[in-house]
C-alpha positions as CSV (number, residue, x, y, z in Angstrom):
1,X,28.9,2.2,-4.8
2,X,26.5,2.0,-7.2
3,X,26.6,4.4,-10.5
4,X,23.4,4.0,-12.6
5,X,23.9,6.0,-16.0
6,X,21.9,6.9,-19.3
7,X,18.6,6.9,-17.6
8,X,15.8,8.9,-18.1
9,X,14.6,10.1,-14.8
10,X,11.2,11.5,-12.6
11,X,12.8,12.6,-9.4
12,X,9.3,13.8,-8.1
13,X,11.0,16.2,-6.0
14,X,9.7,19.5,-4.8
15,X,10.3,20.9,-8.5
16,X,9.2,17.8,-9.9
17,X,12.2,17.7,-12.3
18,X,12.8,15.6,-15.1
19,X,16.4,14.7,-16.4
20,X,16.3,13.7,-20.0
21,X,19.3,11.6,-19.7
22,X,20.6,11.7,-16.8
23,X,22.7,9.3,-13.4
24,X,22.0,8.3,-10.1
25,X,25.0,7.5,-7.6
26,X,23.9,5.3,-4.9
27,X,26.1,4.8,-1.3
28,X,25.4,2.9,1.5
29,X,21.8,2.0,0.3
30,X,21.3,6.2,0.2
31,X,21.4,8.3,-3.3
32,X,24.4,10.3,-2.8
33,X,23.9,12.3,-6.0
34,X,22.2,12.9,-9.1
35,X,22.3,14.8,-12.2
36,X,22.2,15.1,-15.9
37,X,24.2,13.8,-18.9
38,X,27.4,12.0,-18.0
39,X,28.4,11.5,-14.5
40,X,31.8,13.4,-13.0
41,X,34.6,12.1,-13.5
42,X,35.4,11.7,-9.4
43,X,31.2,10.0,-9.1
44,X,32.4,7.6,-12.0
45,X,35.8,6.2,-10.4
46,X,34.1,6.1,-7.3
47,X,31.9,3.5,-8.2
48,X,32.5,0.0,-8.2
49,X,29.0,-1.4,-10.0
50,X,28.5,0.8,-13.1
51,X,25.1,-0.2,-15.0
52,X,23.9,1.7,-18.3
53,X,20.0,2.0,-17.4
54,X,19.9,2.3,-21.9
55,X,17.7,4.9,-22.0
56,X,14.9,3.4,-19.7
57,X,12.8,5.3,-17.3
58,X,14.0,5.4,-13.1
59,X,11.8,6.6,-11.0
60,X,10.7,6.3,-6.8
61,X,9.3,2.6,-6.1
62,X,5.2,3.1,-5.3
63,X,3.6,3.1,-2.3
64,X,0.7,0.8,-1.5
65,X,-0.4,2.7,1.2
66,X,-3.5,0.1,2.5
67,X,-3.5,-3.5,1.9
68,X,-3.9,-7.3,3.6
69,X,-1.1,-8.9,2.1
70,X,-2.1,-12.7,3.0
71,X,-5.6,-11.6,1.2
72,X,-3.6,-12.9,-2.1
73,X,-5.3,-16.2,-1.4
74,X,-8.6,-15.2,-1.4
75,X,-8.2,-13.6,-4.7
76,X,-11.2,-14.2,-7.3
77,X,-13.0,-16.8,-4.1
78,X,-16.4,-16.6,-5.1
79,X,-16.3,-13.7,-7.1
80,X,-20.0,-13.2,-8.4
81,X,-21.9,-14.6,-5.0
82,X,-23.6,-11.9,-3.2
83,X,-23.2,-13.4,0.3
84,X,-19.4,-14.3,-0.3
85,X,-18.2,-12.6,3.0
86,X,-20.4,-14.2,5.6
87,X,-20.8,-17.6,3.1
88,X,-16.8,-18.3,2.7
89,X,-14.3,-15.5,3.6
90,X,-15.8,-15.3,7.4
91,X,-16.0,-19.0,7.7
92,X,-12.4,-19.5,5.9
93,X,-10.4,-17.0,8.1
94,X,-11.8,-18.5,11.3
95,X,-11.3,-22.4,10.4
96,X,-8.0,-22.1,7.5
97,X,-5.9,-19.1,8.2
98,X,-3.1,-19.8,10.6
99,X,0.5,-18.3,11.0
100,X,1.6,-19.9,8.0
101,X,-1.1,-19.4,6.0
102,X,-0.9,-15.7,6.7
103,X,2.9,-16.4,5.9
104,X,2.7,-18.2,2.3
105,X,-0.1,-15.5,1.2
106,X,2.2,-12.6,2.3
107,X,5.0,-14.0,0.3
108,X,3.1,-14.6,-2.6
109,X,1.6,-10.5,-2.2
110,X,5.1,-9.6,-1.9
111,X,6.2,-11.2,-4.8
112,X,3.8,-9.7,-6.7
113,X,4.7,-6.4,-5.6
114,X,8.0,-6.3,-6.3
115,X,7.2,-7.6,-9.8
116,X,5.2,-4.7,-9.9
117,X,7.1,-1.7,-8.7
118,X,6.0,-1.4,-5.5
119,X,9.1,-0.9,-2.4
120,X,6.7,-0.1,0.4
121,X,3.5,-1.5,1.6
122,X,1.4,-0.9,4.6
123,X,-0.7,-3.9,5.7
124,X,-3.3,-4.3,8.4
125,X,-4.8,-8.5,8.8
126,X,-3.3,-11.0,11.3
127,X,-0.8,-12.9,12.3
128,X,1.3,-9.9,11.5
129,X,4.3,-11.0,13.0
130,X,4.4,-13.2,9.9
131,X,3.7,-10.3,7.5
132,X,6.4,-8.2,8.6
133,X,9.2,-11.5,8.6
134,X,7.7,-12.3,5.0
135,X,8.1,-8.7,4.1
136,X,12.0,-8.8,5.7
137,X,12.5,-11.4,4.0
138,X,11.6,-9.9,0.7
139,X,13.5,-7.3,1.2
140,X,10.6,-4.5,0.7
141,X,9.9,-2.1,3.1
142,X,6.4,-2.4,5.3
143,X,4.1,-1.5,8.1
144,X,2.5,-4.1,9.6
145,X,-0.8,-3.5,11.6
146,X,-2.3,-5.9,13.7
147,X,-6.1,-6.2,13.8
148,X,-8.2,-5.5,16.3
149,X,-12.3,-6.2,16.1
150,X,-15.1,-8.0,17.7
151,X,-15.8,-10.8,14.9
152,X,-14.4,-14.1,15.2
153,X,-10.5,-13.4,14.1
154,X,-8.5,-16.3,14.0
155,X,-5.5,-14.9,16.0
156,X,-7.0,-13.3,19.0
157,X,-10.3,-14.1,20.9
158,X,-10.5,-10.9,23.1
159,X,-9.3,-7.5,22.8
160,X,-7.2,-7.7,25.4
161,X,-5.2,-10.5,23.5
162,X,-5.1,-8.5,20.2
163,X,-3.2,-5.6,22.0
164,X,-0.9,-7.8,23.6
165,X,-0.2,-9.3,20.0
166,X,0.0,-5.7,18.9
167,X,2.8,-5.7,21.7
168,X,4.8,-8.3,20.8
169,X,4.8,-7.1,17.5
170,X,6.6,-3.9,18.6
171,X,8.8,-5.1,20.4
172,X,10.2,-7.6,17.4
173,X,10.5,-5.2,14.8
174,X,11.5,-2.2,17.3
175,X,14.8,-0.3,15.0
176,X,14.3,-3.1,12.1
177,X,15.6,-0.9,9.4
178,X,12.4,-2.1,6.9
179,X,9.6,-3.2,8.9
180,X,7.4,-0.9,11.3
181,X,4.7,-2.2,14.0
182,X,1.7,-0.8,13.5
183,X,-1.7,-1.0,15.7
184,X,-5.2,-1.1,13.1
185,X,-8.7,-1.1,14.9
186,X,-10.5,-2.5,12.2
187,X,-13.2,0.2,11.5
188,X,-15.4,2.7,14.1
189,X,-18.6,-0.4,13.7
190,X,-16.3,-3.2,14.7
191,X,-14.6,-1.6,17.0
192,X,-16.4,1.2,19.1
193,X,-15.7,4.3,20.7
194,X,-14.1,2.7,24.4
195,X,-11.9,1.0,22.0
196,X,-10.8,3.6,19.9
197,X,-10.1,5.6,22.8
198,X,-7.5,2.4,24.3
199,X,-6.3,2.5,21.1
200,X,-5.7,6.6,20.7
201,X,-4.3,6.1,24.4
202,X,-1.7,3.2,23.0
203,X,-1.1,5.2,19.8
204,X,0.2,8.2,22.1
205,X,2.1,5.8,24.2
206,X,4.2,4.7,20.6
207,X,4.6,7.8,18.3
208,X,6.6,6.0,16.4
209,X,4.3,3.6,15.4
210,X,1.3,4.1,13.0
211,X,-2.6,3.3,13.3
212,X,-4.1,2.2,10.4
213,X,-7.9,2.0,9.9
214,X,-11.2,1.8,7.9
215,X,-12.8,4.8,8.1
216,X,-16.5,6.0,6.6
217,X,-15.8,2.9,3.6
218,X,-19.9,1.8,3.4
219,X,-23.4,2.5,4.3
220,X,-23.0,-0.2,6.7
221,X,-20.9,1.8,8.6
222,X,-22.7,5.2,8.3
223,X,-25.9,3.6,9.6
224,X,-24.0,1.9,12.5
225,X,-22.5,5.3,13.1
226,X,-26.1,7.1,13.0
227,X,-28.1,4.5,15.1
228,X,-25.4,4.0,18.2
229,X,-23.8,7.5,17.8
230,X,-25.9,9.9,16.0
231,X,-22.6,11.0,14.1
232,X,-21.1,10.2,11.0
233,X,-17.8,7.9,11.4
234,X,-15.2,10.6,11.6
235,X,-16.8,12.5,14.2
236,X,-17.0,8.8,16.3
237,X,-13.6,8.6,15.7
238,X,-13.3,12.2,16.6
239,X,-14.7,11.5,20.4
240,X,-12.8,8.6,20.5
241,X,-9.6,11.2,20.3
242,X,-8.6,8.6,17.3
243,X,-8.1,11.6,14.9
244,X,-4.3,12.2,14.9
245,X,-1.2,12.1,13.3
246,X,0.2,8.4,12.0
247,X,-3.6,7.5,11.5
248,X,-3.9,6.3,7.9
249,X,-7.4,5.9,7.1
250,X,-8.4,3.9,4.7
251,X,-11.1,4.2,1.5
252,X,-13.0,7.3,3.2
253,X,-16.1,7.4,0.7
254,X,-18.1,8.9,3.2
255,X,-16.5,12.7,3.4
256,X,-18.1,16.0,3.4
257,X,-15.5,19.3,3.4
258,X,-15.9,19.9,6.8
259,X,-14.9,16.3,7.6
260,X,-12.0,16.7,5.1
261,X,-11.0,20.2,6.7
262,X,-10.6,18.0,10.3
263,X,-8.9,15.6,9.0
264,X,-6.0,17.7,7.0
265,X,-6.0,19.9,10.9
266,X,-5.4,17.0,12.5
267,X,-2.8,15.2,9.8
268,X,-4.7,12.2,9.0
269,X,-3.5,10.7,5.6
270,X,-6.0,9.0,3.3
271,X,-5.4,5.6,1.4
272,X,-7.0,5.7,-1.7
273,X,-8.6,2.1,-2.9
274,X,-10.3,3.0,-6.4
275,X,-10.5,-0.4,-7.9
276,X,-11.5,-2.1,-5.0
277,X,-14.4,0.5,-4.0
278,X,-15.6,0.6,-7.9
279,X,-15.5,-3.3,-7.5
280,X,-17.6,-3.1,-4.6
281,X,-19.8,-0.8,-5.9
282,X,-19.4,1.5,-2.9
283,X,-18.7,5.0,-4.7
284,X,-16.4,6.5,-5.4
285,X,-13.9,8.6,-3.1
286,X,-14.0,12.6,-3.3
287,X,-10.3,12.8,-3.6
288,X,-9.7,15.9,-4.9
289,X,-11.9,17.6,-2.6
290,X,-9.8,16.1,0.3
291,X,-6.7,16.9,-1.3
292,X,-7.5,20.7,-2.4
293,X,-8.7,20.6,2.2
294,X,-4.9,19.9,2.6
295,X,-5.5,16.1,3.6
296,X,-2.5,14.0,2.2
297,X,-3.9,10.7,0.0
298,X,-1.8,8.0,-1.2
299,X,-3.0,5.4,-3.3
300,X,-3.2,1.7,-2.7
301,X,-4.9,-2.0,-3.7
302,X,-7.1,-3.1,-0.9
303,X,-6.2,-6.8,-0.5
304,X,-6.7,-9.3,-3.7
305,X,-10.0,-10.3,-2.2
306,X,-11.4,-6.8,-3.2
307,X,-9.6,-5.7,-6.0
308,X,-8.0,-9.1,-7.2
309,X,-4.8,-7.7,-7.9
310,X,-1.8,-5.4,-5.6
311,X,-0.3,-3.7,-9.1
312,X,-0.3,-0.2,-8.3
313,X,-0.6,0.9,-11.9
314,X,-3.8,-1.0,-12.0
315,X,-5.1,1.4,-9.5
316,X,-3.9,4.9,-11.6
317,X,-6.4,4.8,-14.3
318,X,-9.2,4.2,-12.7
319,X,-7.9,6.5,-9.9
320,X,-8.1,9.3,-12.3
321,X,-11.2,8.3,-14.3
322,X,-14.0,8.4,-11.1
323,X,-12.1,11.9,-10.4
324,X,-13.0,13.2,-13.8
325,X,-16.2,11.5,-13.4
326,X,-17.2,13.6,-10.4
327,X,-16.0,16.8,-11.5
328,X,-17.0,16.6,-15.2
329,X,-13.7,17.1,-16.7
330,X,-10.7,15.7,-18.6
331,X,-8.4,18.3,-16.2
332,X,-9.4,17.0,-12.4
333,X,-6.5,15.0,-11.1
334,X,-4.2,15.4,-13.6
335,X,-1.7,12.4,-14.2
336,X,1.2,14.0,-12.6
337,X,-0.2,14.1,-9.3
338,X,-1.0,10.8,-9.3
339,X,2.3,9.8,-9.9
340,X,2.7,12.2,-7.1
341,X,0.1,10.0,-4.8
342,X,1.5,6.9,-5.9
343,X,5.1,8.1,-4.4
344,X,5.9,11.0,-2.5
345,X,2.7,11.6,-0.9
346,X,1.8,7.7,-0.2
347,X,5.2,7.9,1.7
348,X,4.0,10.9,3.5
349,X,0.5,9.0,4.2
350,X,2.9,6.3,5.9
351,X,5.0,9.1,7.9
352,X,8.1,8.1,6.0
353,X,7.9,11.3,3.4
354,X,11.5,12.1,4.6
355,X,13.0,8.9,4.1
356,X,11.4,7.7,1.1
357,X,8.9,9.0,-2.2
358,X,11.0,10.8,-4.2
359,X,14.9,10.5,-5.8
360,X,17.0,13.0,-4.0
361,X,20.4,13.1,-2.2
362,X,20.0,12.0,1.5
363,X,16.6,9.7,0.9
364,X,16.8,6.0,0.5
365,X,17.7,4.3,-2.9
366,X,13.9,2.9,-3.4
367,X,13.6,2.8,-7.2
368,X,12.1,1.5,-10.1
369,X,13.5,0.9,-13.5
370,X,10.6,1.0,-16.3
371,X,11.1,-0.2,-19.6
372,X,9.8,2.5,-22.4
373,X,10.1,0.9,-25.6
374,X,7.0,-1.3,-25.8
375,X,5.0,-0.3,-29.1
376,X,1.8,0.0,-26.8
377,X,3.7,3.2,-25.3
378,X,5.0,5.0,-27.9
379,X,4.7,7.9,-28.8
380,X,5.4,9.4,-25.0
381,X,4.5,13.1,-25.0
382,X,3.7,13.0,-21.5
383,X,5.4,10.5,-19.0
384,X,2.9,11.2,-16.3
385,X,-0.3,10.0,-18.7
386,X,1.7,7.4,-20.1
387,X,2.5,5.8,-16.6
388,X,-1.0,6.0,-15.7
389,X,-2.9,5.0,-18.6
390,X,-0.4,2.9,-20.8
391,X,2.4,1.5,-18.8
392,X,1.6,-1.7,-16.3
393,X,3.2,-3.6,-13.9
394,X,5.2,-6.0,-16.4
395,X,6.9,-3.0,-17.8
396,X,9.1,-2.7,-14.7
397,X,12.4,-4.3,-15.3
398,X,14.0,-3.8,-11.9
399,X,13.1,-2.6,-8.3
400,X,15.5,-1.6,-5.7
401,X,15.2,-0.9,-1.8
402,X,17.8,0.9,0.3
403,X,20.3,0.6,-2.5
404,X,19.9,-3.7,-2.8
405,X,18.5,-5.1,-6.5
406,X,15.1,-7.0,-5.5
407,X,14.6,-7.6,-9.0
408,X,16.5,-7.5,-12.3
409,X,15.7,-8.5,-15.6
410,X,11.9,-9.4,-14.5
411,X,14.0,-12.2,-12.1
412,X,13.0,-11.8,-8.0
413,X,16.6,-12.3,-6.3
414,X,15.0,-12.8,-2.4
415,X,12.0,-14.7,-2.8
416,X,11.6,-18.3,-5.0
417,X,8.8,-17.9,-7.4
418,X,8.4,-21.1,-8.2
419,X,8.0,-22.2,-4.3
420,X,6.0,-19.0,-3.4
421,X,3.6,-20.0,-5.9
422,X,3.4,-24.1,-5.1
423,X,2.9,-23.1,-1.1
424,X,-0.1,-20.5,-2.3
425,X,-1.5,-23.6,-4.4
426,X,-1.5,-25.8,-1.7
427,X,-3.2,-23.6,0.4
428,X,-5.8,-22.6,-2.4
429,X,-6.4,-26.7,-2.4
430,X,-7.2,-26.7,1.3
431,X,-9.6,-23.4,1.1
432,X,-11.5,-25.6,-1.5
433,X,-12.0,-28.5,0.4
434,X,-13.5,-26.7,2.9
435,X,-15.6,-24.2,0.1
436,X,-17.3,-27.6,-0.7
437,X,-18.1,-28.0,2.8
438,X,-20.4,-25.2,3.2
439,X,-21.4,-25.8,0.4
440,X,-22.6,-29.4,1.4
441,X,-24.1,-28.2,4.8
442,X,-25.9,-25.2,2.9
443,X,-27.7,-27.9,0.4
């Protein structure tokens, strides 16, 4: 049993209770009690590990609701080239992305997220069994989604093969304490109504396994839906029967009020990727409008190919500022709400709100310790504003999942940092050689 003392605590519970100086008692990976001041004598005497937090902030671990872990290996590649997707990324995925490559990229991503205070992530990519194993090795919590698409995927040639991979993923992680398997149709335009309907039937038969997909993300997607179905993306997905509880819809830039109400009515959760969307020039998702309609929205990083970082702190300020720009007001999307989106609301998007996302008795001890002593964050008038606009990933001192320390004193215990980084650099060398060959073929 572990007792954390002398802590500033953000519970993010229904009352948004803040404890200026308090304690948290953890038993069998679960928060058994917490309170203000000194822990009661019976609580203190029962703990075999008493840790003084030195006034540091303890808050729920952050939840990254949409990511492509292995794409850390594409970070910064072809950054200023307009056609980099077709010139480099897709050929590299087809020719170079293998199970070991995905494992290496996923370990790099997990290392980055643990160091940044992310305790749970939803991923969709290829060779997802490798992603799940990397997440399990790291000690994080995760949803791993096998991607289905009509393009040249590195791990399947047909949709039948992709469904078979998904079934194998479900079998491998059935009952796993940290990893949940998922099915991930890439997007409406890359699957089509018939495949989405097949996914809907699969989801009906697997109620414990979520569905992840990109939805209403780009102008090209809007044009495809209009041309092929005389409809918008949300309506296309609805016709396929895929608007349902357990659907994690990433991006959702092109959503109107009627569609927001429909998403809310069907219990669809949205993963908001502000930094990735802005960097790609795709626009600003109407998050405040969706939340007002009752849609649950979480914060996400997207893959490092798109947003360069898996640091959830780096997403908070852009998410806030973009909504303030849309609303022409400083008061839009207050910092307190962004912290909810990064924790409890993100947990609800992933169907885990009863287990994680807040610090409450009976919930898993998924939490992070954040230093507040850097001059850059002082003075603190509003801790939520400080978290959103002043703190960053390097301020995270420790990360815990299910009562186990994944990182303490900025040292990750579950992954060998030097080895993980060396593996990634080796893969990058292989990518560079392939890029050189691609460039020669185009001259």
